[in-house]
C-alpha positions in Angstrom: -0.2 0.0 -0.2 2.9 2.1 1.0 4.8 1.7 -2.3 1.3 2.7 -4.3 0.8 5.7 -2.5 4.5 7.1 -3.1 4.0 6.3 -7.0 0.8 7.9 -7.1 2.4 11.1 -5.5 5.4 11.1 -7.8 2.9 11.0 -10.9 1.1 13.8 -9.5 4.3 16.0 -9.0 5.5 14.8 -12.5 2.5 16.1 -14.3 1.1 18.8 -11.8 1.8 21.3 -14.9 -1.3 20.3 -16.9 -3.3 21.9 -14.2 -1.9 25.4 -14.7 -3.6 28.3 -16.7 -1.4 29.9 -19.4 -2.7 33.3 -19.4 -1.5 36.0 -22.4 1.3 38.4 -21.8 -0.4 41.9 -21.2 -0.3 43.8 -24.8 2.5 46.7 -24.6 0.9 49.5 -26.7 3.8 51.5 -26.9 5.9 48.7 -28.1 3.0 48.0 -31.1 3.0 51.7 -31.9 6.7 51.4 -32.2 6.3 48.6 -34.6 3.4 49.8 -36.8 5.6 53.3 -37.4 8.8 51.2 -38.2 6.6 49.1 -40.6 5.2 51.9 -42.6 8.2 53.6 -42.4 9.8 50.3 -44.2 6.8 50.4 -46.8 7.8 54.0 -47.6 11.5 53.4 -48.4 10.5 50.0 -50.3 8.7 52.4 -52.5 11.2 55.1 -52.9 14.1 52.4 -53.9 11.7 50.6 -56.5 10.9 54.0 -58.2 14.5 55.3 -58.3 15.1 51.8 -59.6 12.7 51.5 -62.1 13.4 54.7 -63.3 17.1 53.9 -63.5 16.4 50.7 -65.5 14.3 51.4 -67.8 16.1 53.6 -70.2 18.4 51.2 -70.2 16.0 48.4 -71.1 14.5 50.8 -73.6 17.9 51.3 -75.3 19.1 47.1 -75.5 15.2 45.5 -75.4 13.4 48.5 -77.5 14.4 47.1 -80.6 11.3 44.9 -81.2 9.1 48.5 -81.2 11.3 49.6 -83.7 11.5 46.6 -85.7 7.7 47.1 -86.6 8.0 50.6 -87.9 7.7 51.3 -91.3 9.9 53.5 -93.3 8.1 56.8 -94.2 9.6 59.0 -96.9 7.9 62.2 -96.9 6.5 63.1 -100.5 7.1 65.8 -102.7 4.1 67.8 -104.9 5.7 68.4 -108.4 5.7 71.6 -109.5 2.7 73.4 -111.1 3.7 74.7 -115.0 2.9 78.3 -114.9 2.0 80.1 -118.3 4.5 82.8 -118.2 2.1 86.4 -118.5 3.2 89.1 -120.8 4.7 91.9 -119.6 6.6 94.9 -120.4 10.4 94.5 -121.5 12.2 95.1 -118.7 15.3 97.9 -118.8 18.1 95.4 -119.0 20.7 95.9 -115.9 24.5 96.0 -116.4 26.2 93.7 -113.7 29.4 94.4 -112.5 31.8 91.2 -112.7 34.8 91.4 -110.2 37.9 91.3 -112.6 40.5 91.0 -109.9 39.6 87.2 -108.4 42.0 85.9 -106.7 43.3 82.1 -105.7 42.3 83.2 -102.4 38.8 83.9 -103.5 38.8 80.6 -105.5 39.8 78.9 -102.2 37.3 80.5 -100.0 34.7 79.4 -102.6 35.7 75.6 -102.4 36.1 75.8 -98.6 32.3 76.8 -98.8 31.4 74.1 -100.8 33.3 71.5 -98.8 31.6 72.8 -95.7 28.1 72.2 -97.1 29.2 68.8 -98.0 30.6 68.0 -94.7 27.2 66.6 -93.3 26.1 64.4 -96.2 29.4 62.9 -96.4 29.0 61.4 -93.1 25.6 59.6 -94.6 28.1 58.3 -97.6 29.1 54.6 -97.4 30.8 52.1 -99.8 28.9 48.9 -100.5 30.4 45.8 -101.9 28.9 42.1 -102.8 31.0 39.1 -101.8 30.8 36.0 -103.2 30.8 32.7 -101.7 34.0 31.3 -103.8 37.7 32.3 -102.8 40.3 33.9 -105.0 43.1 31.6 -105.5 45.8 34.1 -105.4 45.3 35.2 -102.1 42.4 33.1 -100.5 40.5 36.4 -100.3 36.3 36.4 -101.3 35.6 37.3 -104.7 34.1 40.6 -105.1 30.8 40.7 -106.8 30.2 44.4 -107.5 30.6 47.7 -105.7 28.5 50.9 -105.7 28.2 54.1 -103.4 25.6 54.2 -100.9 23.8 57.1 -98.7 22.1 56.2 -95.2 18.6 57.4 -95.6 17.2 56.2 -92.5 17.9 55.2 -88.9 15.6 54.0 -86.4 17.4 52.9 -83.4 16.9 49.5 -84.8 18.5 49.5 -88.4 20.4 51.6 -90.6 18.7 51.7 -94.3 21.1 52.2 -97.0 20.3 53.2 -100.6 22.8 51.8 -102.8 23.3 50.8 -106.5 22.0 47.4 -107.5 25.3 46.2 -109.1 26.8 46.0 -105.5 24.4 43.3 -104.5 22.5 41.6 -107.5 25.2 38.7 -107.9 26.3 38.9 -104.1 26.1 35.7 -101.4 26.9 38.5 -98.6 27.2 42.3 -98.7 29.5 44.6 -96.7 29.0 48.0 -95.7 32.1 50.5 -95.0 31.1 53.7 -93.0 32.9 57.1 -93.0 35.4 56.1 -90.4 36.2 53.0 -92.3 34.5 50.9 -90.1 33.0 47.4 -92.3 30.0 45.7 -91.2 27.7 43.0 -92.5 24.5 44.0 -94.2 21.4 42.1 -95.8 19.7 43.3 -98.9 16.3 44.3 -98.5 14.7 44.9 -102.0 15.7 46.2 -105.6 14.7 47.7 -108.5 16.0 46.3 -112.0 14.2 49.3 -114.0 16.2 51.9 -112.0 19.4 50.0 -110.9 18.6 50.6 -107.1 18.6 49.1 -104.0 18.3 48.9 -100.2 20.2 47.4 -97.5 19.9 47.0 -94.1 22.5 47.2 -91.1 21.8 46.1 -87.8 22.3 49.3 -85.5 23.6 46.9 -82.7 26.3 45.6 -85.2 27.9 49.3 -85.2 29.9 50.7 -82.9 28.9 53.7 -80.8 31.9 55.6 -81.8 30.9 54.9 -85.3 27.4 55.7 -84.7 28.3 59.3 -83.4 30.5 60.0 -86.7 28.1 58.9 -89.6 24.7 61.1 -90.5 21.3 60.4 -92.2 21.0 62.3 -95.5 18.1 64.8 -95.7 16.4 64.2 -98.9 15.5 67.2 -100.6 12.9 68.8 -103.3 14.3 68.2 -107.0 11.1 69.7 -108.5 12.4 73.1 -107.7 15.0 73.2 -109.4 15.7 75.2 -112.3 18.7 75.4 -115.1 21.7 77.3 -113.6 21.2 76.2 -110.0 24.4 75.4 -108.3 24.8 71.5 -107.5 27.7 69.6 -105.6 28.2 66.0 -106.5 29.8 63.4 -103.8 30.6 60.1 -103.7 32.2 58.7 -106.6 31.2 60.8 -109.4 34.9 61.1 -111.0 35.6 57.6 -110.3 37.8 57.8 -107.4 35.8 57.5 -103.5 35.2 60.7 -101.9 35.2 63.0 -104.4 33.5 66.3 -104.3 32.6 68.4 -107.5 30.7 71.5 -108.1 29.2 72.8 -111.0 25.5 73.7 -112.2 22.4 72.2 -113.8 22.1 72.6 -117.3 18.7 70.7 -117.9 16.0 69.7 -115.9 13.6 68.7 -118.8 15.1 65.2 -120.3 13.5 62.3 -119.2 14.3 58.5 -118.7 11.7 55.8 -119.8 12.0 53.1 -117.4 9.5 50.0 -117.0 5.9 51.7 -115.6 7.4 55.1 -114.9 9.5 58.0 -116.2 12.0 60.1 -114.2 13.4 63.5 -115.3 17.0 63.3 -115.7 19.0 66.2 -114.4 22.2 67.0 -116.1 25.0 69.1 -115.3 28.2 70.6 -116.3 30.2 68.5 -114.2 32.6 66.6 -115.5 32.7 62.7 -114.1 33.3 59.3 -115.0 31.1 56.9 -117.1 31.0 54.5 -114.2 30.6 57.2 -111.3 28.2 56.7 -108.9 27.1 59.0 -105.8 24.2 61.7 -105.3 23.7 65.0 -106.2 23.4 68.0 -103.8 21.8 71.6 -103.9 23.3 74.5 -101.7 21.7 73.7 -98.8 23.3 70.0 -98.9 20.3 68.2 -99.3 20.0 65.6 -101.8 18.2 66.1 -105.0 19.3 63.5 -107.2 20.8 60.0 -107.4 23.9 60.0 -109.7 23.1 57.9 -112.9 25.8 58.1 -115.6 24.3 55.5 -117.6 21.7 57.1 -119.2 21.7 59.8 -121.9 23.4 59.6 -125.1 26.8 58.1 -125.4 29.0 61.2 -125.7 27.4 62.6 -122.4 28.7 59.6 -120.8 31.4 61.9 -119.0 28.6 64.4 -117.6 27.2 63.7 -114.3 23.6 63.2 -114.4 21.3 62.2 -111.8 17.6 60.6 -111.4 15.0 63.4 -109.5 14.8 62.2 -105.9 11.4 63.6 -105.8 10.1 61.2 -108.2 12.2 58.2 -106.7 10.9 59.1 -103.2 8.0 56.4 -103.3 10.4 53.8 -104.9 12.8 54.2 -102.3 10.0 53.8 -99.3 8.8 50.5 -101.0 12.0 49.0 -101.2 13.2 50.4 -97.5 10.0 48.2 -96.5 10.8 45.3 -98.2 7.5 45.4 -100.4 7.0 44.2 -103.7 7.1 46.6 -106.7 3.8 46.1 -109.0 4.5 45.5 -112.8 2.3 45.8 -116.0 5.1 46.0 -118.4 5.2 49.0 -120.5 7.2 52.1 -121.5 5.8 55.3 -122.9 5.6 59.1 -122.8 2.8 61.5 -122.1 0.7 62.9 -125.1 0.3 66.6 -124.2 -2.9 68.5 -124.7 -2.1 70.0 -128.2 -1.3 66.6 -129.4 -4.3 65.1 -128.0 -6.2 67.8 -130.0 -4.4 67.1 -133.3 -4.8 63.3 -133.1 -8.6 63.9 -131.7 -7.7 61.8 -128.9 -8.1 61.6 -125.1 -5.0 62.6 -123.3 -3.1 59.8 -121.7 0.0 57.6 -122.0 1.7 56.7 -125.7 2.7 53.1 -125.0 6.0 53.2 -126.9 7.1 49.3 -125.7 5.4 46.3 -124.1 7.9 44.3 -122.1 7.9 40.6 -123.2 6.0 38.1 -120.9 4.7 41.1 -119.1 1.1 41.5 -117.7 0.5 44.0 -120.4 1.7 41.8 -123.3 -0.5 38.6 -122.1 -3.5 41.0 -121.9 -3.2 42.5 -125.1 -1.6 46.0 -124.9 0.3 46.9 -128.0 2.7 49.1 -128.8 1.1 52.5 -130.1 -1.9 52.1 -127.9 -3.1 55.3 -125.8 -3.6 54.7 -121.9 -6.3 56.5 -121.1 -7.7 55.1 -117.6 -6.2 52.7 -115.3 -8.3 50.9 -112.8 -11.1 53.2 -113.7 -8.6 56.4 -112.9 -7.5 59.2 -115.7 -3.9 58.7 -116.7 -2.2 61.8 -118.1 1.7 61.1 -117.1 3.7 57.9 -116.1 4.0 59.2 -113.0 0.3 59.2 -112.1 0.1 55.9 -113.8 2.9 54.6 -111.6 1.2 55.7 -108.6 -2.3 54.2 -109.0 -0.2 50.8 -110.0 1.8 50.5 -106.7 -1.5 50.8 -105.1 -2.8 47.5 -106.4 -2.1 44.4 -105.1 -0.3 40.9 -106.8 -2.8 39.2 -108.6 -5.3 42.2 -109.1 -7.7 42.0 -111.7 -8.1 45.8 -113.1 -9.5 47.2 -116.3 -7.4 49.5 -118.8 -8.9 51.7 -121.4 -6.7 52.6 -124.3 -7.4 54.1 -127.6 -6.1 52.3 -130.2 -6.0 53.3 -134.2 -8.2 51.2 -136.2 -8.2 51.4 -140.2 -9.6 55.0 -139.9 -9.5 56.5 -136.5 -9.0 55.6 -133.2 -11.6 53.4 -131.2 -11.7 52.8 -127.4 -10.8 49.3 -126.2 -11.1 47.8 -122.6 -8.7 45.4 -121.6 -9.0 43.3 -118.6 -5.4 42.4 -117.0 -3.8 40.4 -114.0 -1.0 42.3 -112.3 2.3 40.7 -111.4 5.6 41.6 -109.2 8.4 42.2 -110.5 
C-alpha cells in the first residue's frame, strides 16, 4: 500500500503542470506603436527604392530591348508635290540692268569658294558609305572572297534598330553576302531588302547593334530634298564617286531638268550638269543647302554625254525608295511610254494619256493584249495623263489583282476605245 501511495504522489508531482493556466502576456501598446511606425516607414522606403530603380533601369531596358518596337515600324519617306507649270504672263520688256563682274578674282577667292562647298558637303559626306557584294568562292591568289560588284551608298534612315542604305543594284545583285564601309572605315555585314531592276537601285539594312557607338556618332542620315524646285543654272555639288574616285567632291551647275528617262511603268526626270565625271561614277547630287536632289546615274543619256554627271530626280524616286526600304514588292504591268500633250491630243483627236512605246515581253500588259501604239487613258477606273500618275495608281494595287485598262487604239480610219482586263504581277 505504501509503495502505491508513493508512486501516486510521484505521478502527481510529474504531471502537475497540466493543471496550470496559461495566460496571454499583456499587450504593450507603446511597443506596438513603435512596430507599426517602423513597418510603415519600411514600406515607404521600399517604394522609394523601387521607384528609383525603375527610373534607372527603364532607359537602359528601352535602349537594349526597345528593338522589338522599332522593328515593326515602317520607313516613311515624305513625298513632294510636282511643281505646277505656270504659263508666263506677257509684261513690258524690262530695262536691262548692268551687272558688274569682279575682275580681280584671286586664288584666295577660289579657295574660299571651294572651302564653302566642302562645308556644305561635310554632313552629307558622313552619310556616304561604300557597299560591295561578296561571293562565296575564294580567290586562289590570296584566299580572299571574290567581289561581286560595288557602289556608293547613302544612309537614308536610322530608326534606332536598323540603318537603311540606298545603293546601286550592281553591288548586291550577284552577291552571297553584302559588306558596308562607313565614313570612318568601319566595315559591317549588311543584308539586302529589295531592289528595282528598272532604276538599278537597291536598299540594304545594317543592324544598329552591330555598329560601334563611336561609329554611330560619326555617321549621319542624309536629308532628301525637293528636286521639283530645280531650274537651269542652279548650283549643285556631286559627292561620292562621281569622278571614279571614292570620296570625291565636285561642283557645277544644272544645265537641264527637262530630259526624261523612260523605264518600265515609269518615267523620271534626268538632271544634267556641267560637272565632269566618270562613265562608271556613282553617288548623289546636292543642292546648296546640302540636301540630296538626285541619285547619280551616269548610264543614261547619249553616249557622248557619258562624262557629264547626270542624276535621277530624288522627288520622283521617293515612293520607290519607301517601298524598297520596307521590303515591299514593286507592282508590274510592263509598259514604257511617254505623255501625250494637250496639243498633240487635240491634233490627233484623242484623249490625253500615255502613248505606249514598248510592251515588255511576257509582262501582264503583253499577256492581256496591250500593244505598241496604244494610248492608255484610264487604269483601274482612274484617268491617266502622266507616267508618274500611272505608276502611283499601279503601286496602290496588289499582286494578282485584276484591273481594267482603257486604251485608244488606231483602227483602219480612226482611234477607238478598247477595254482590256489584265492581272497584275510583281517584278
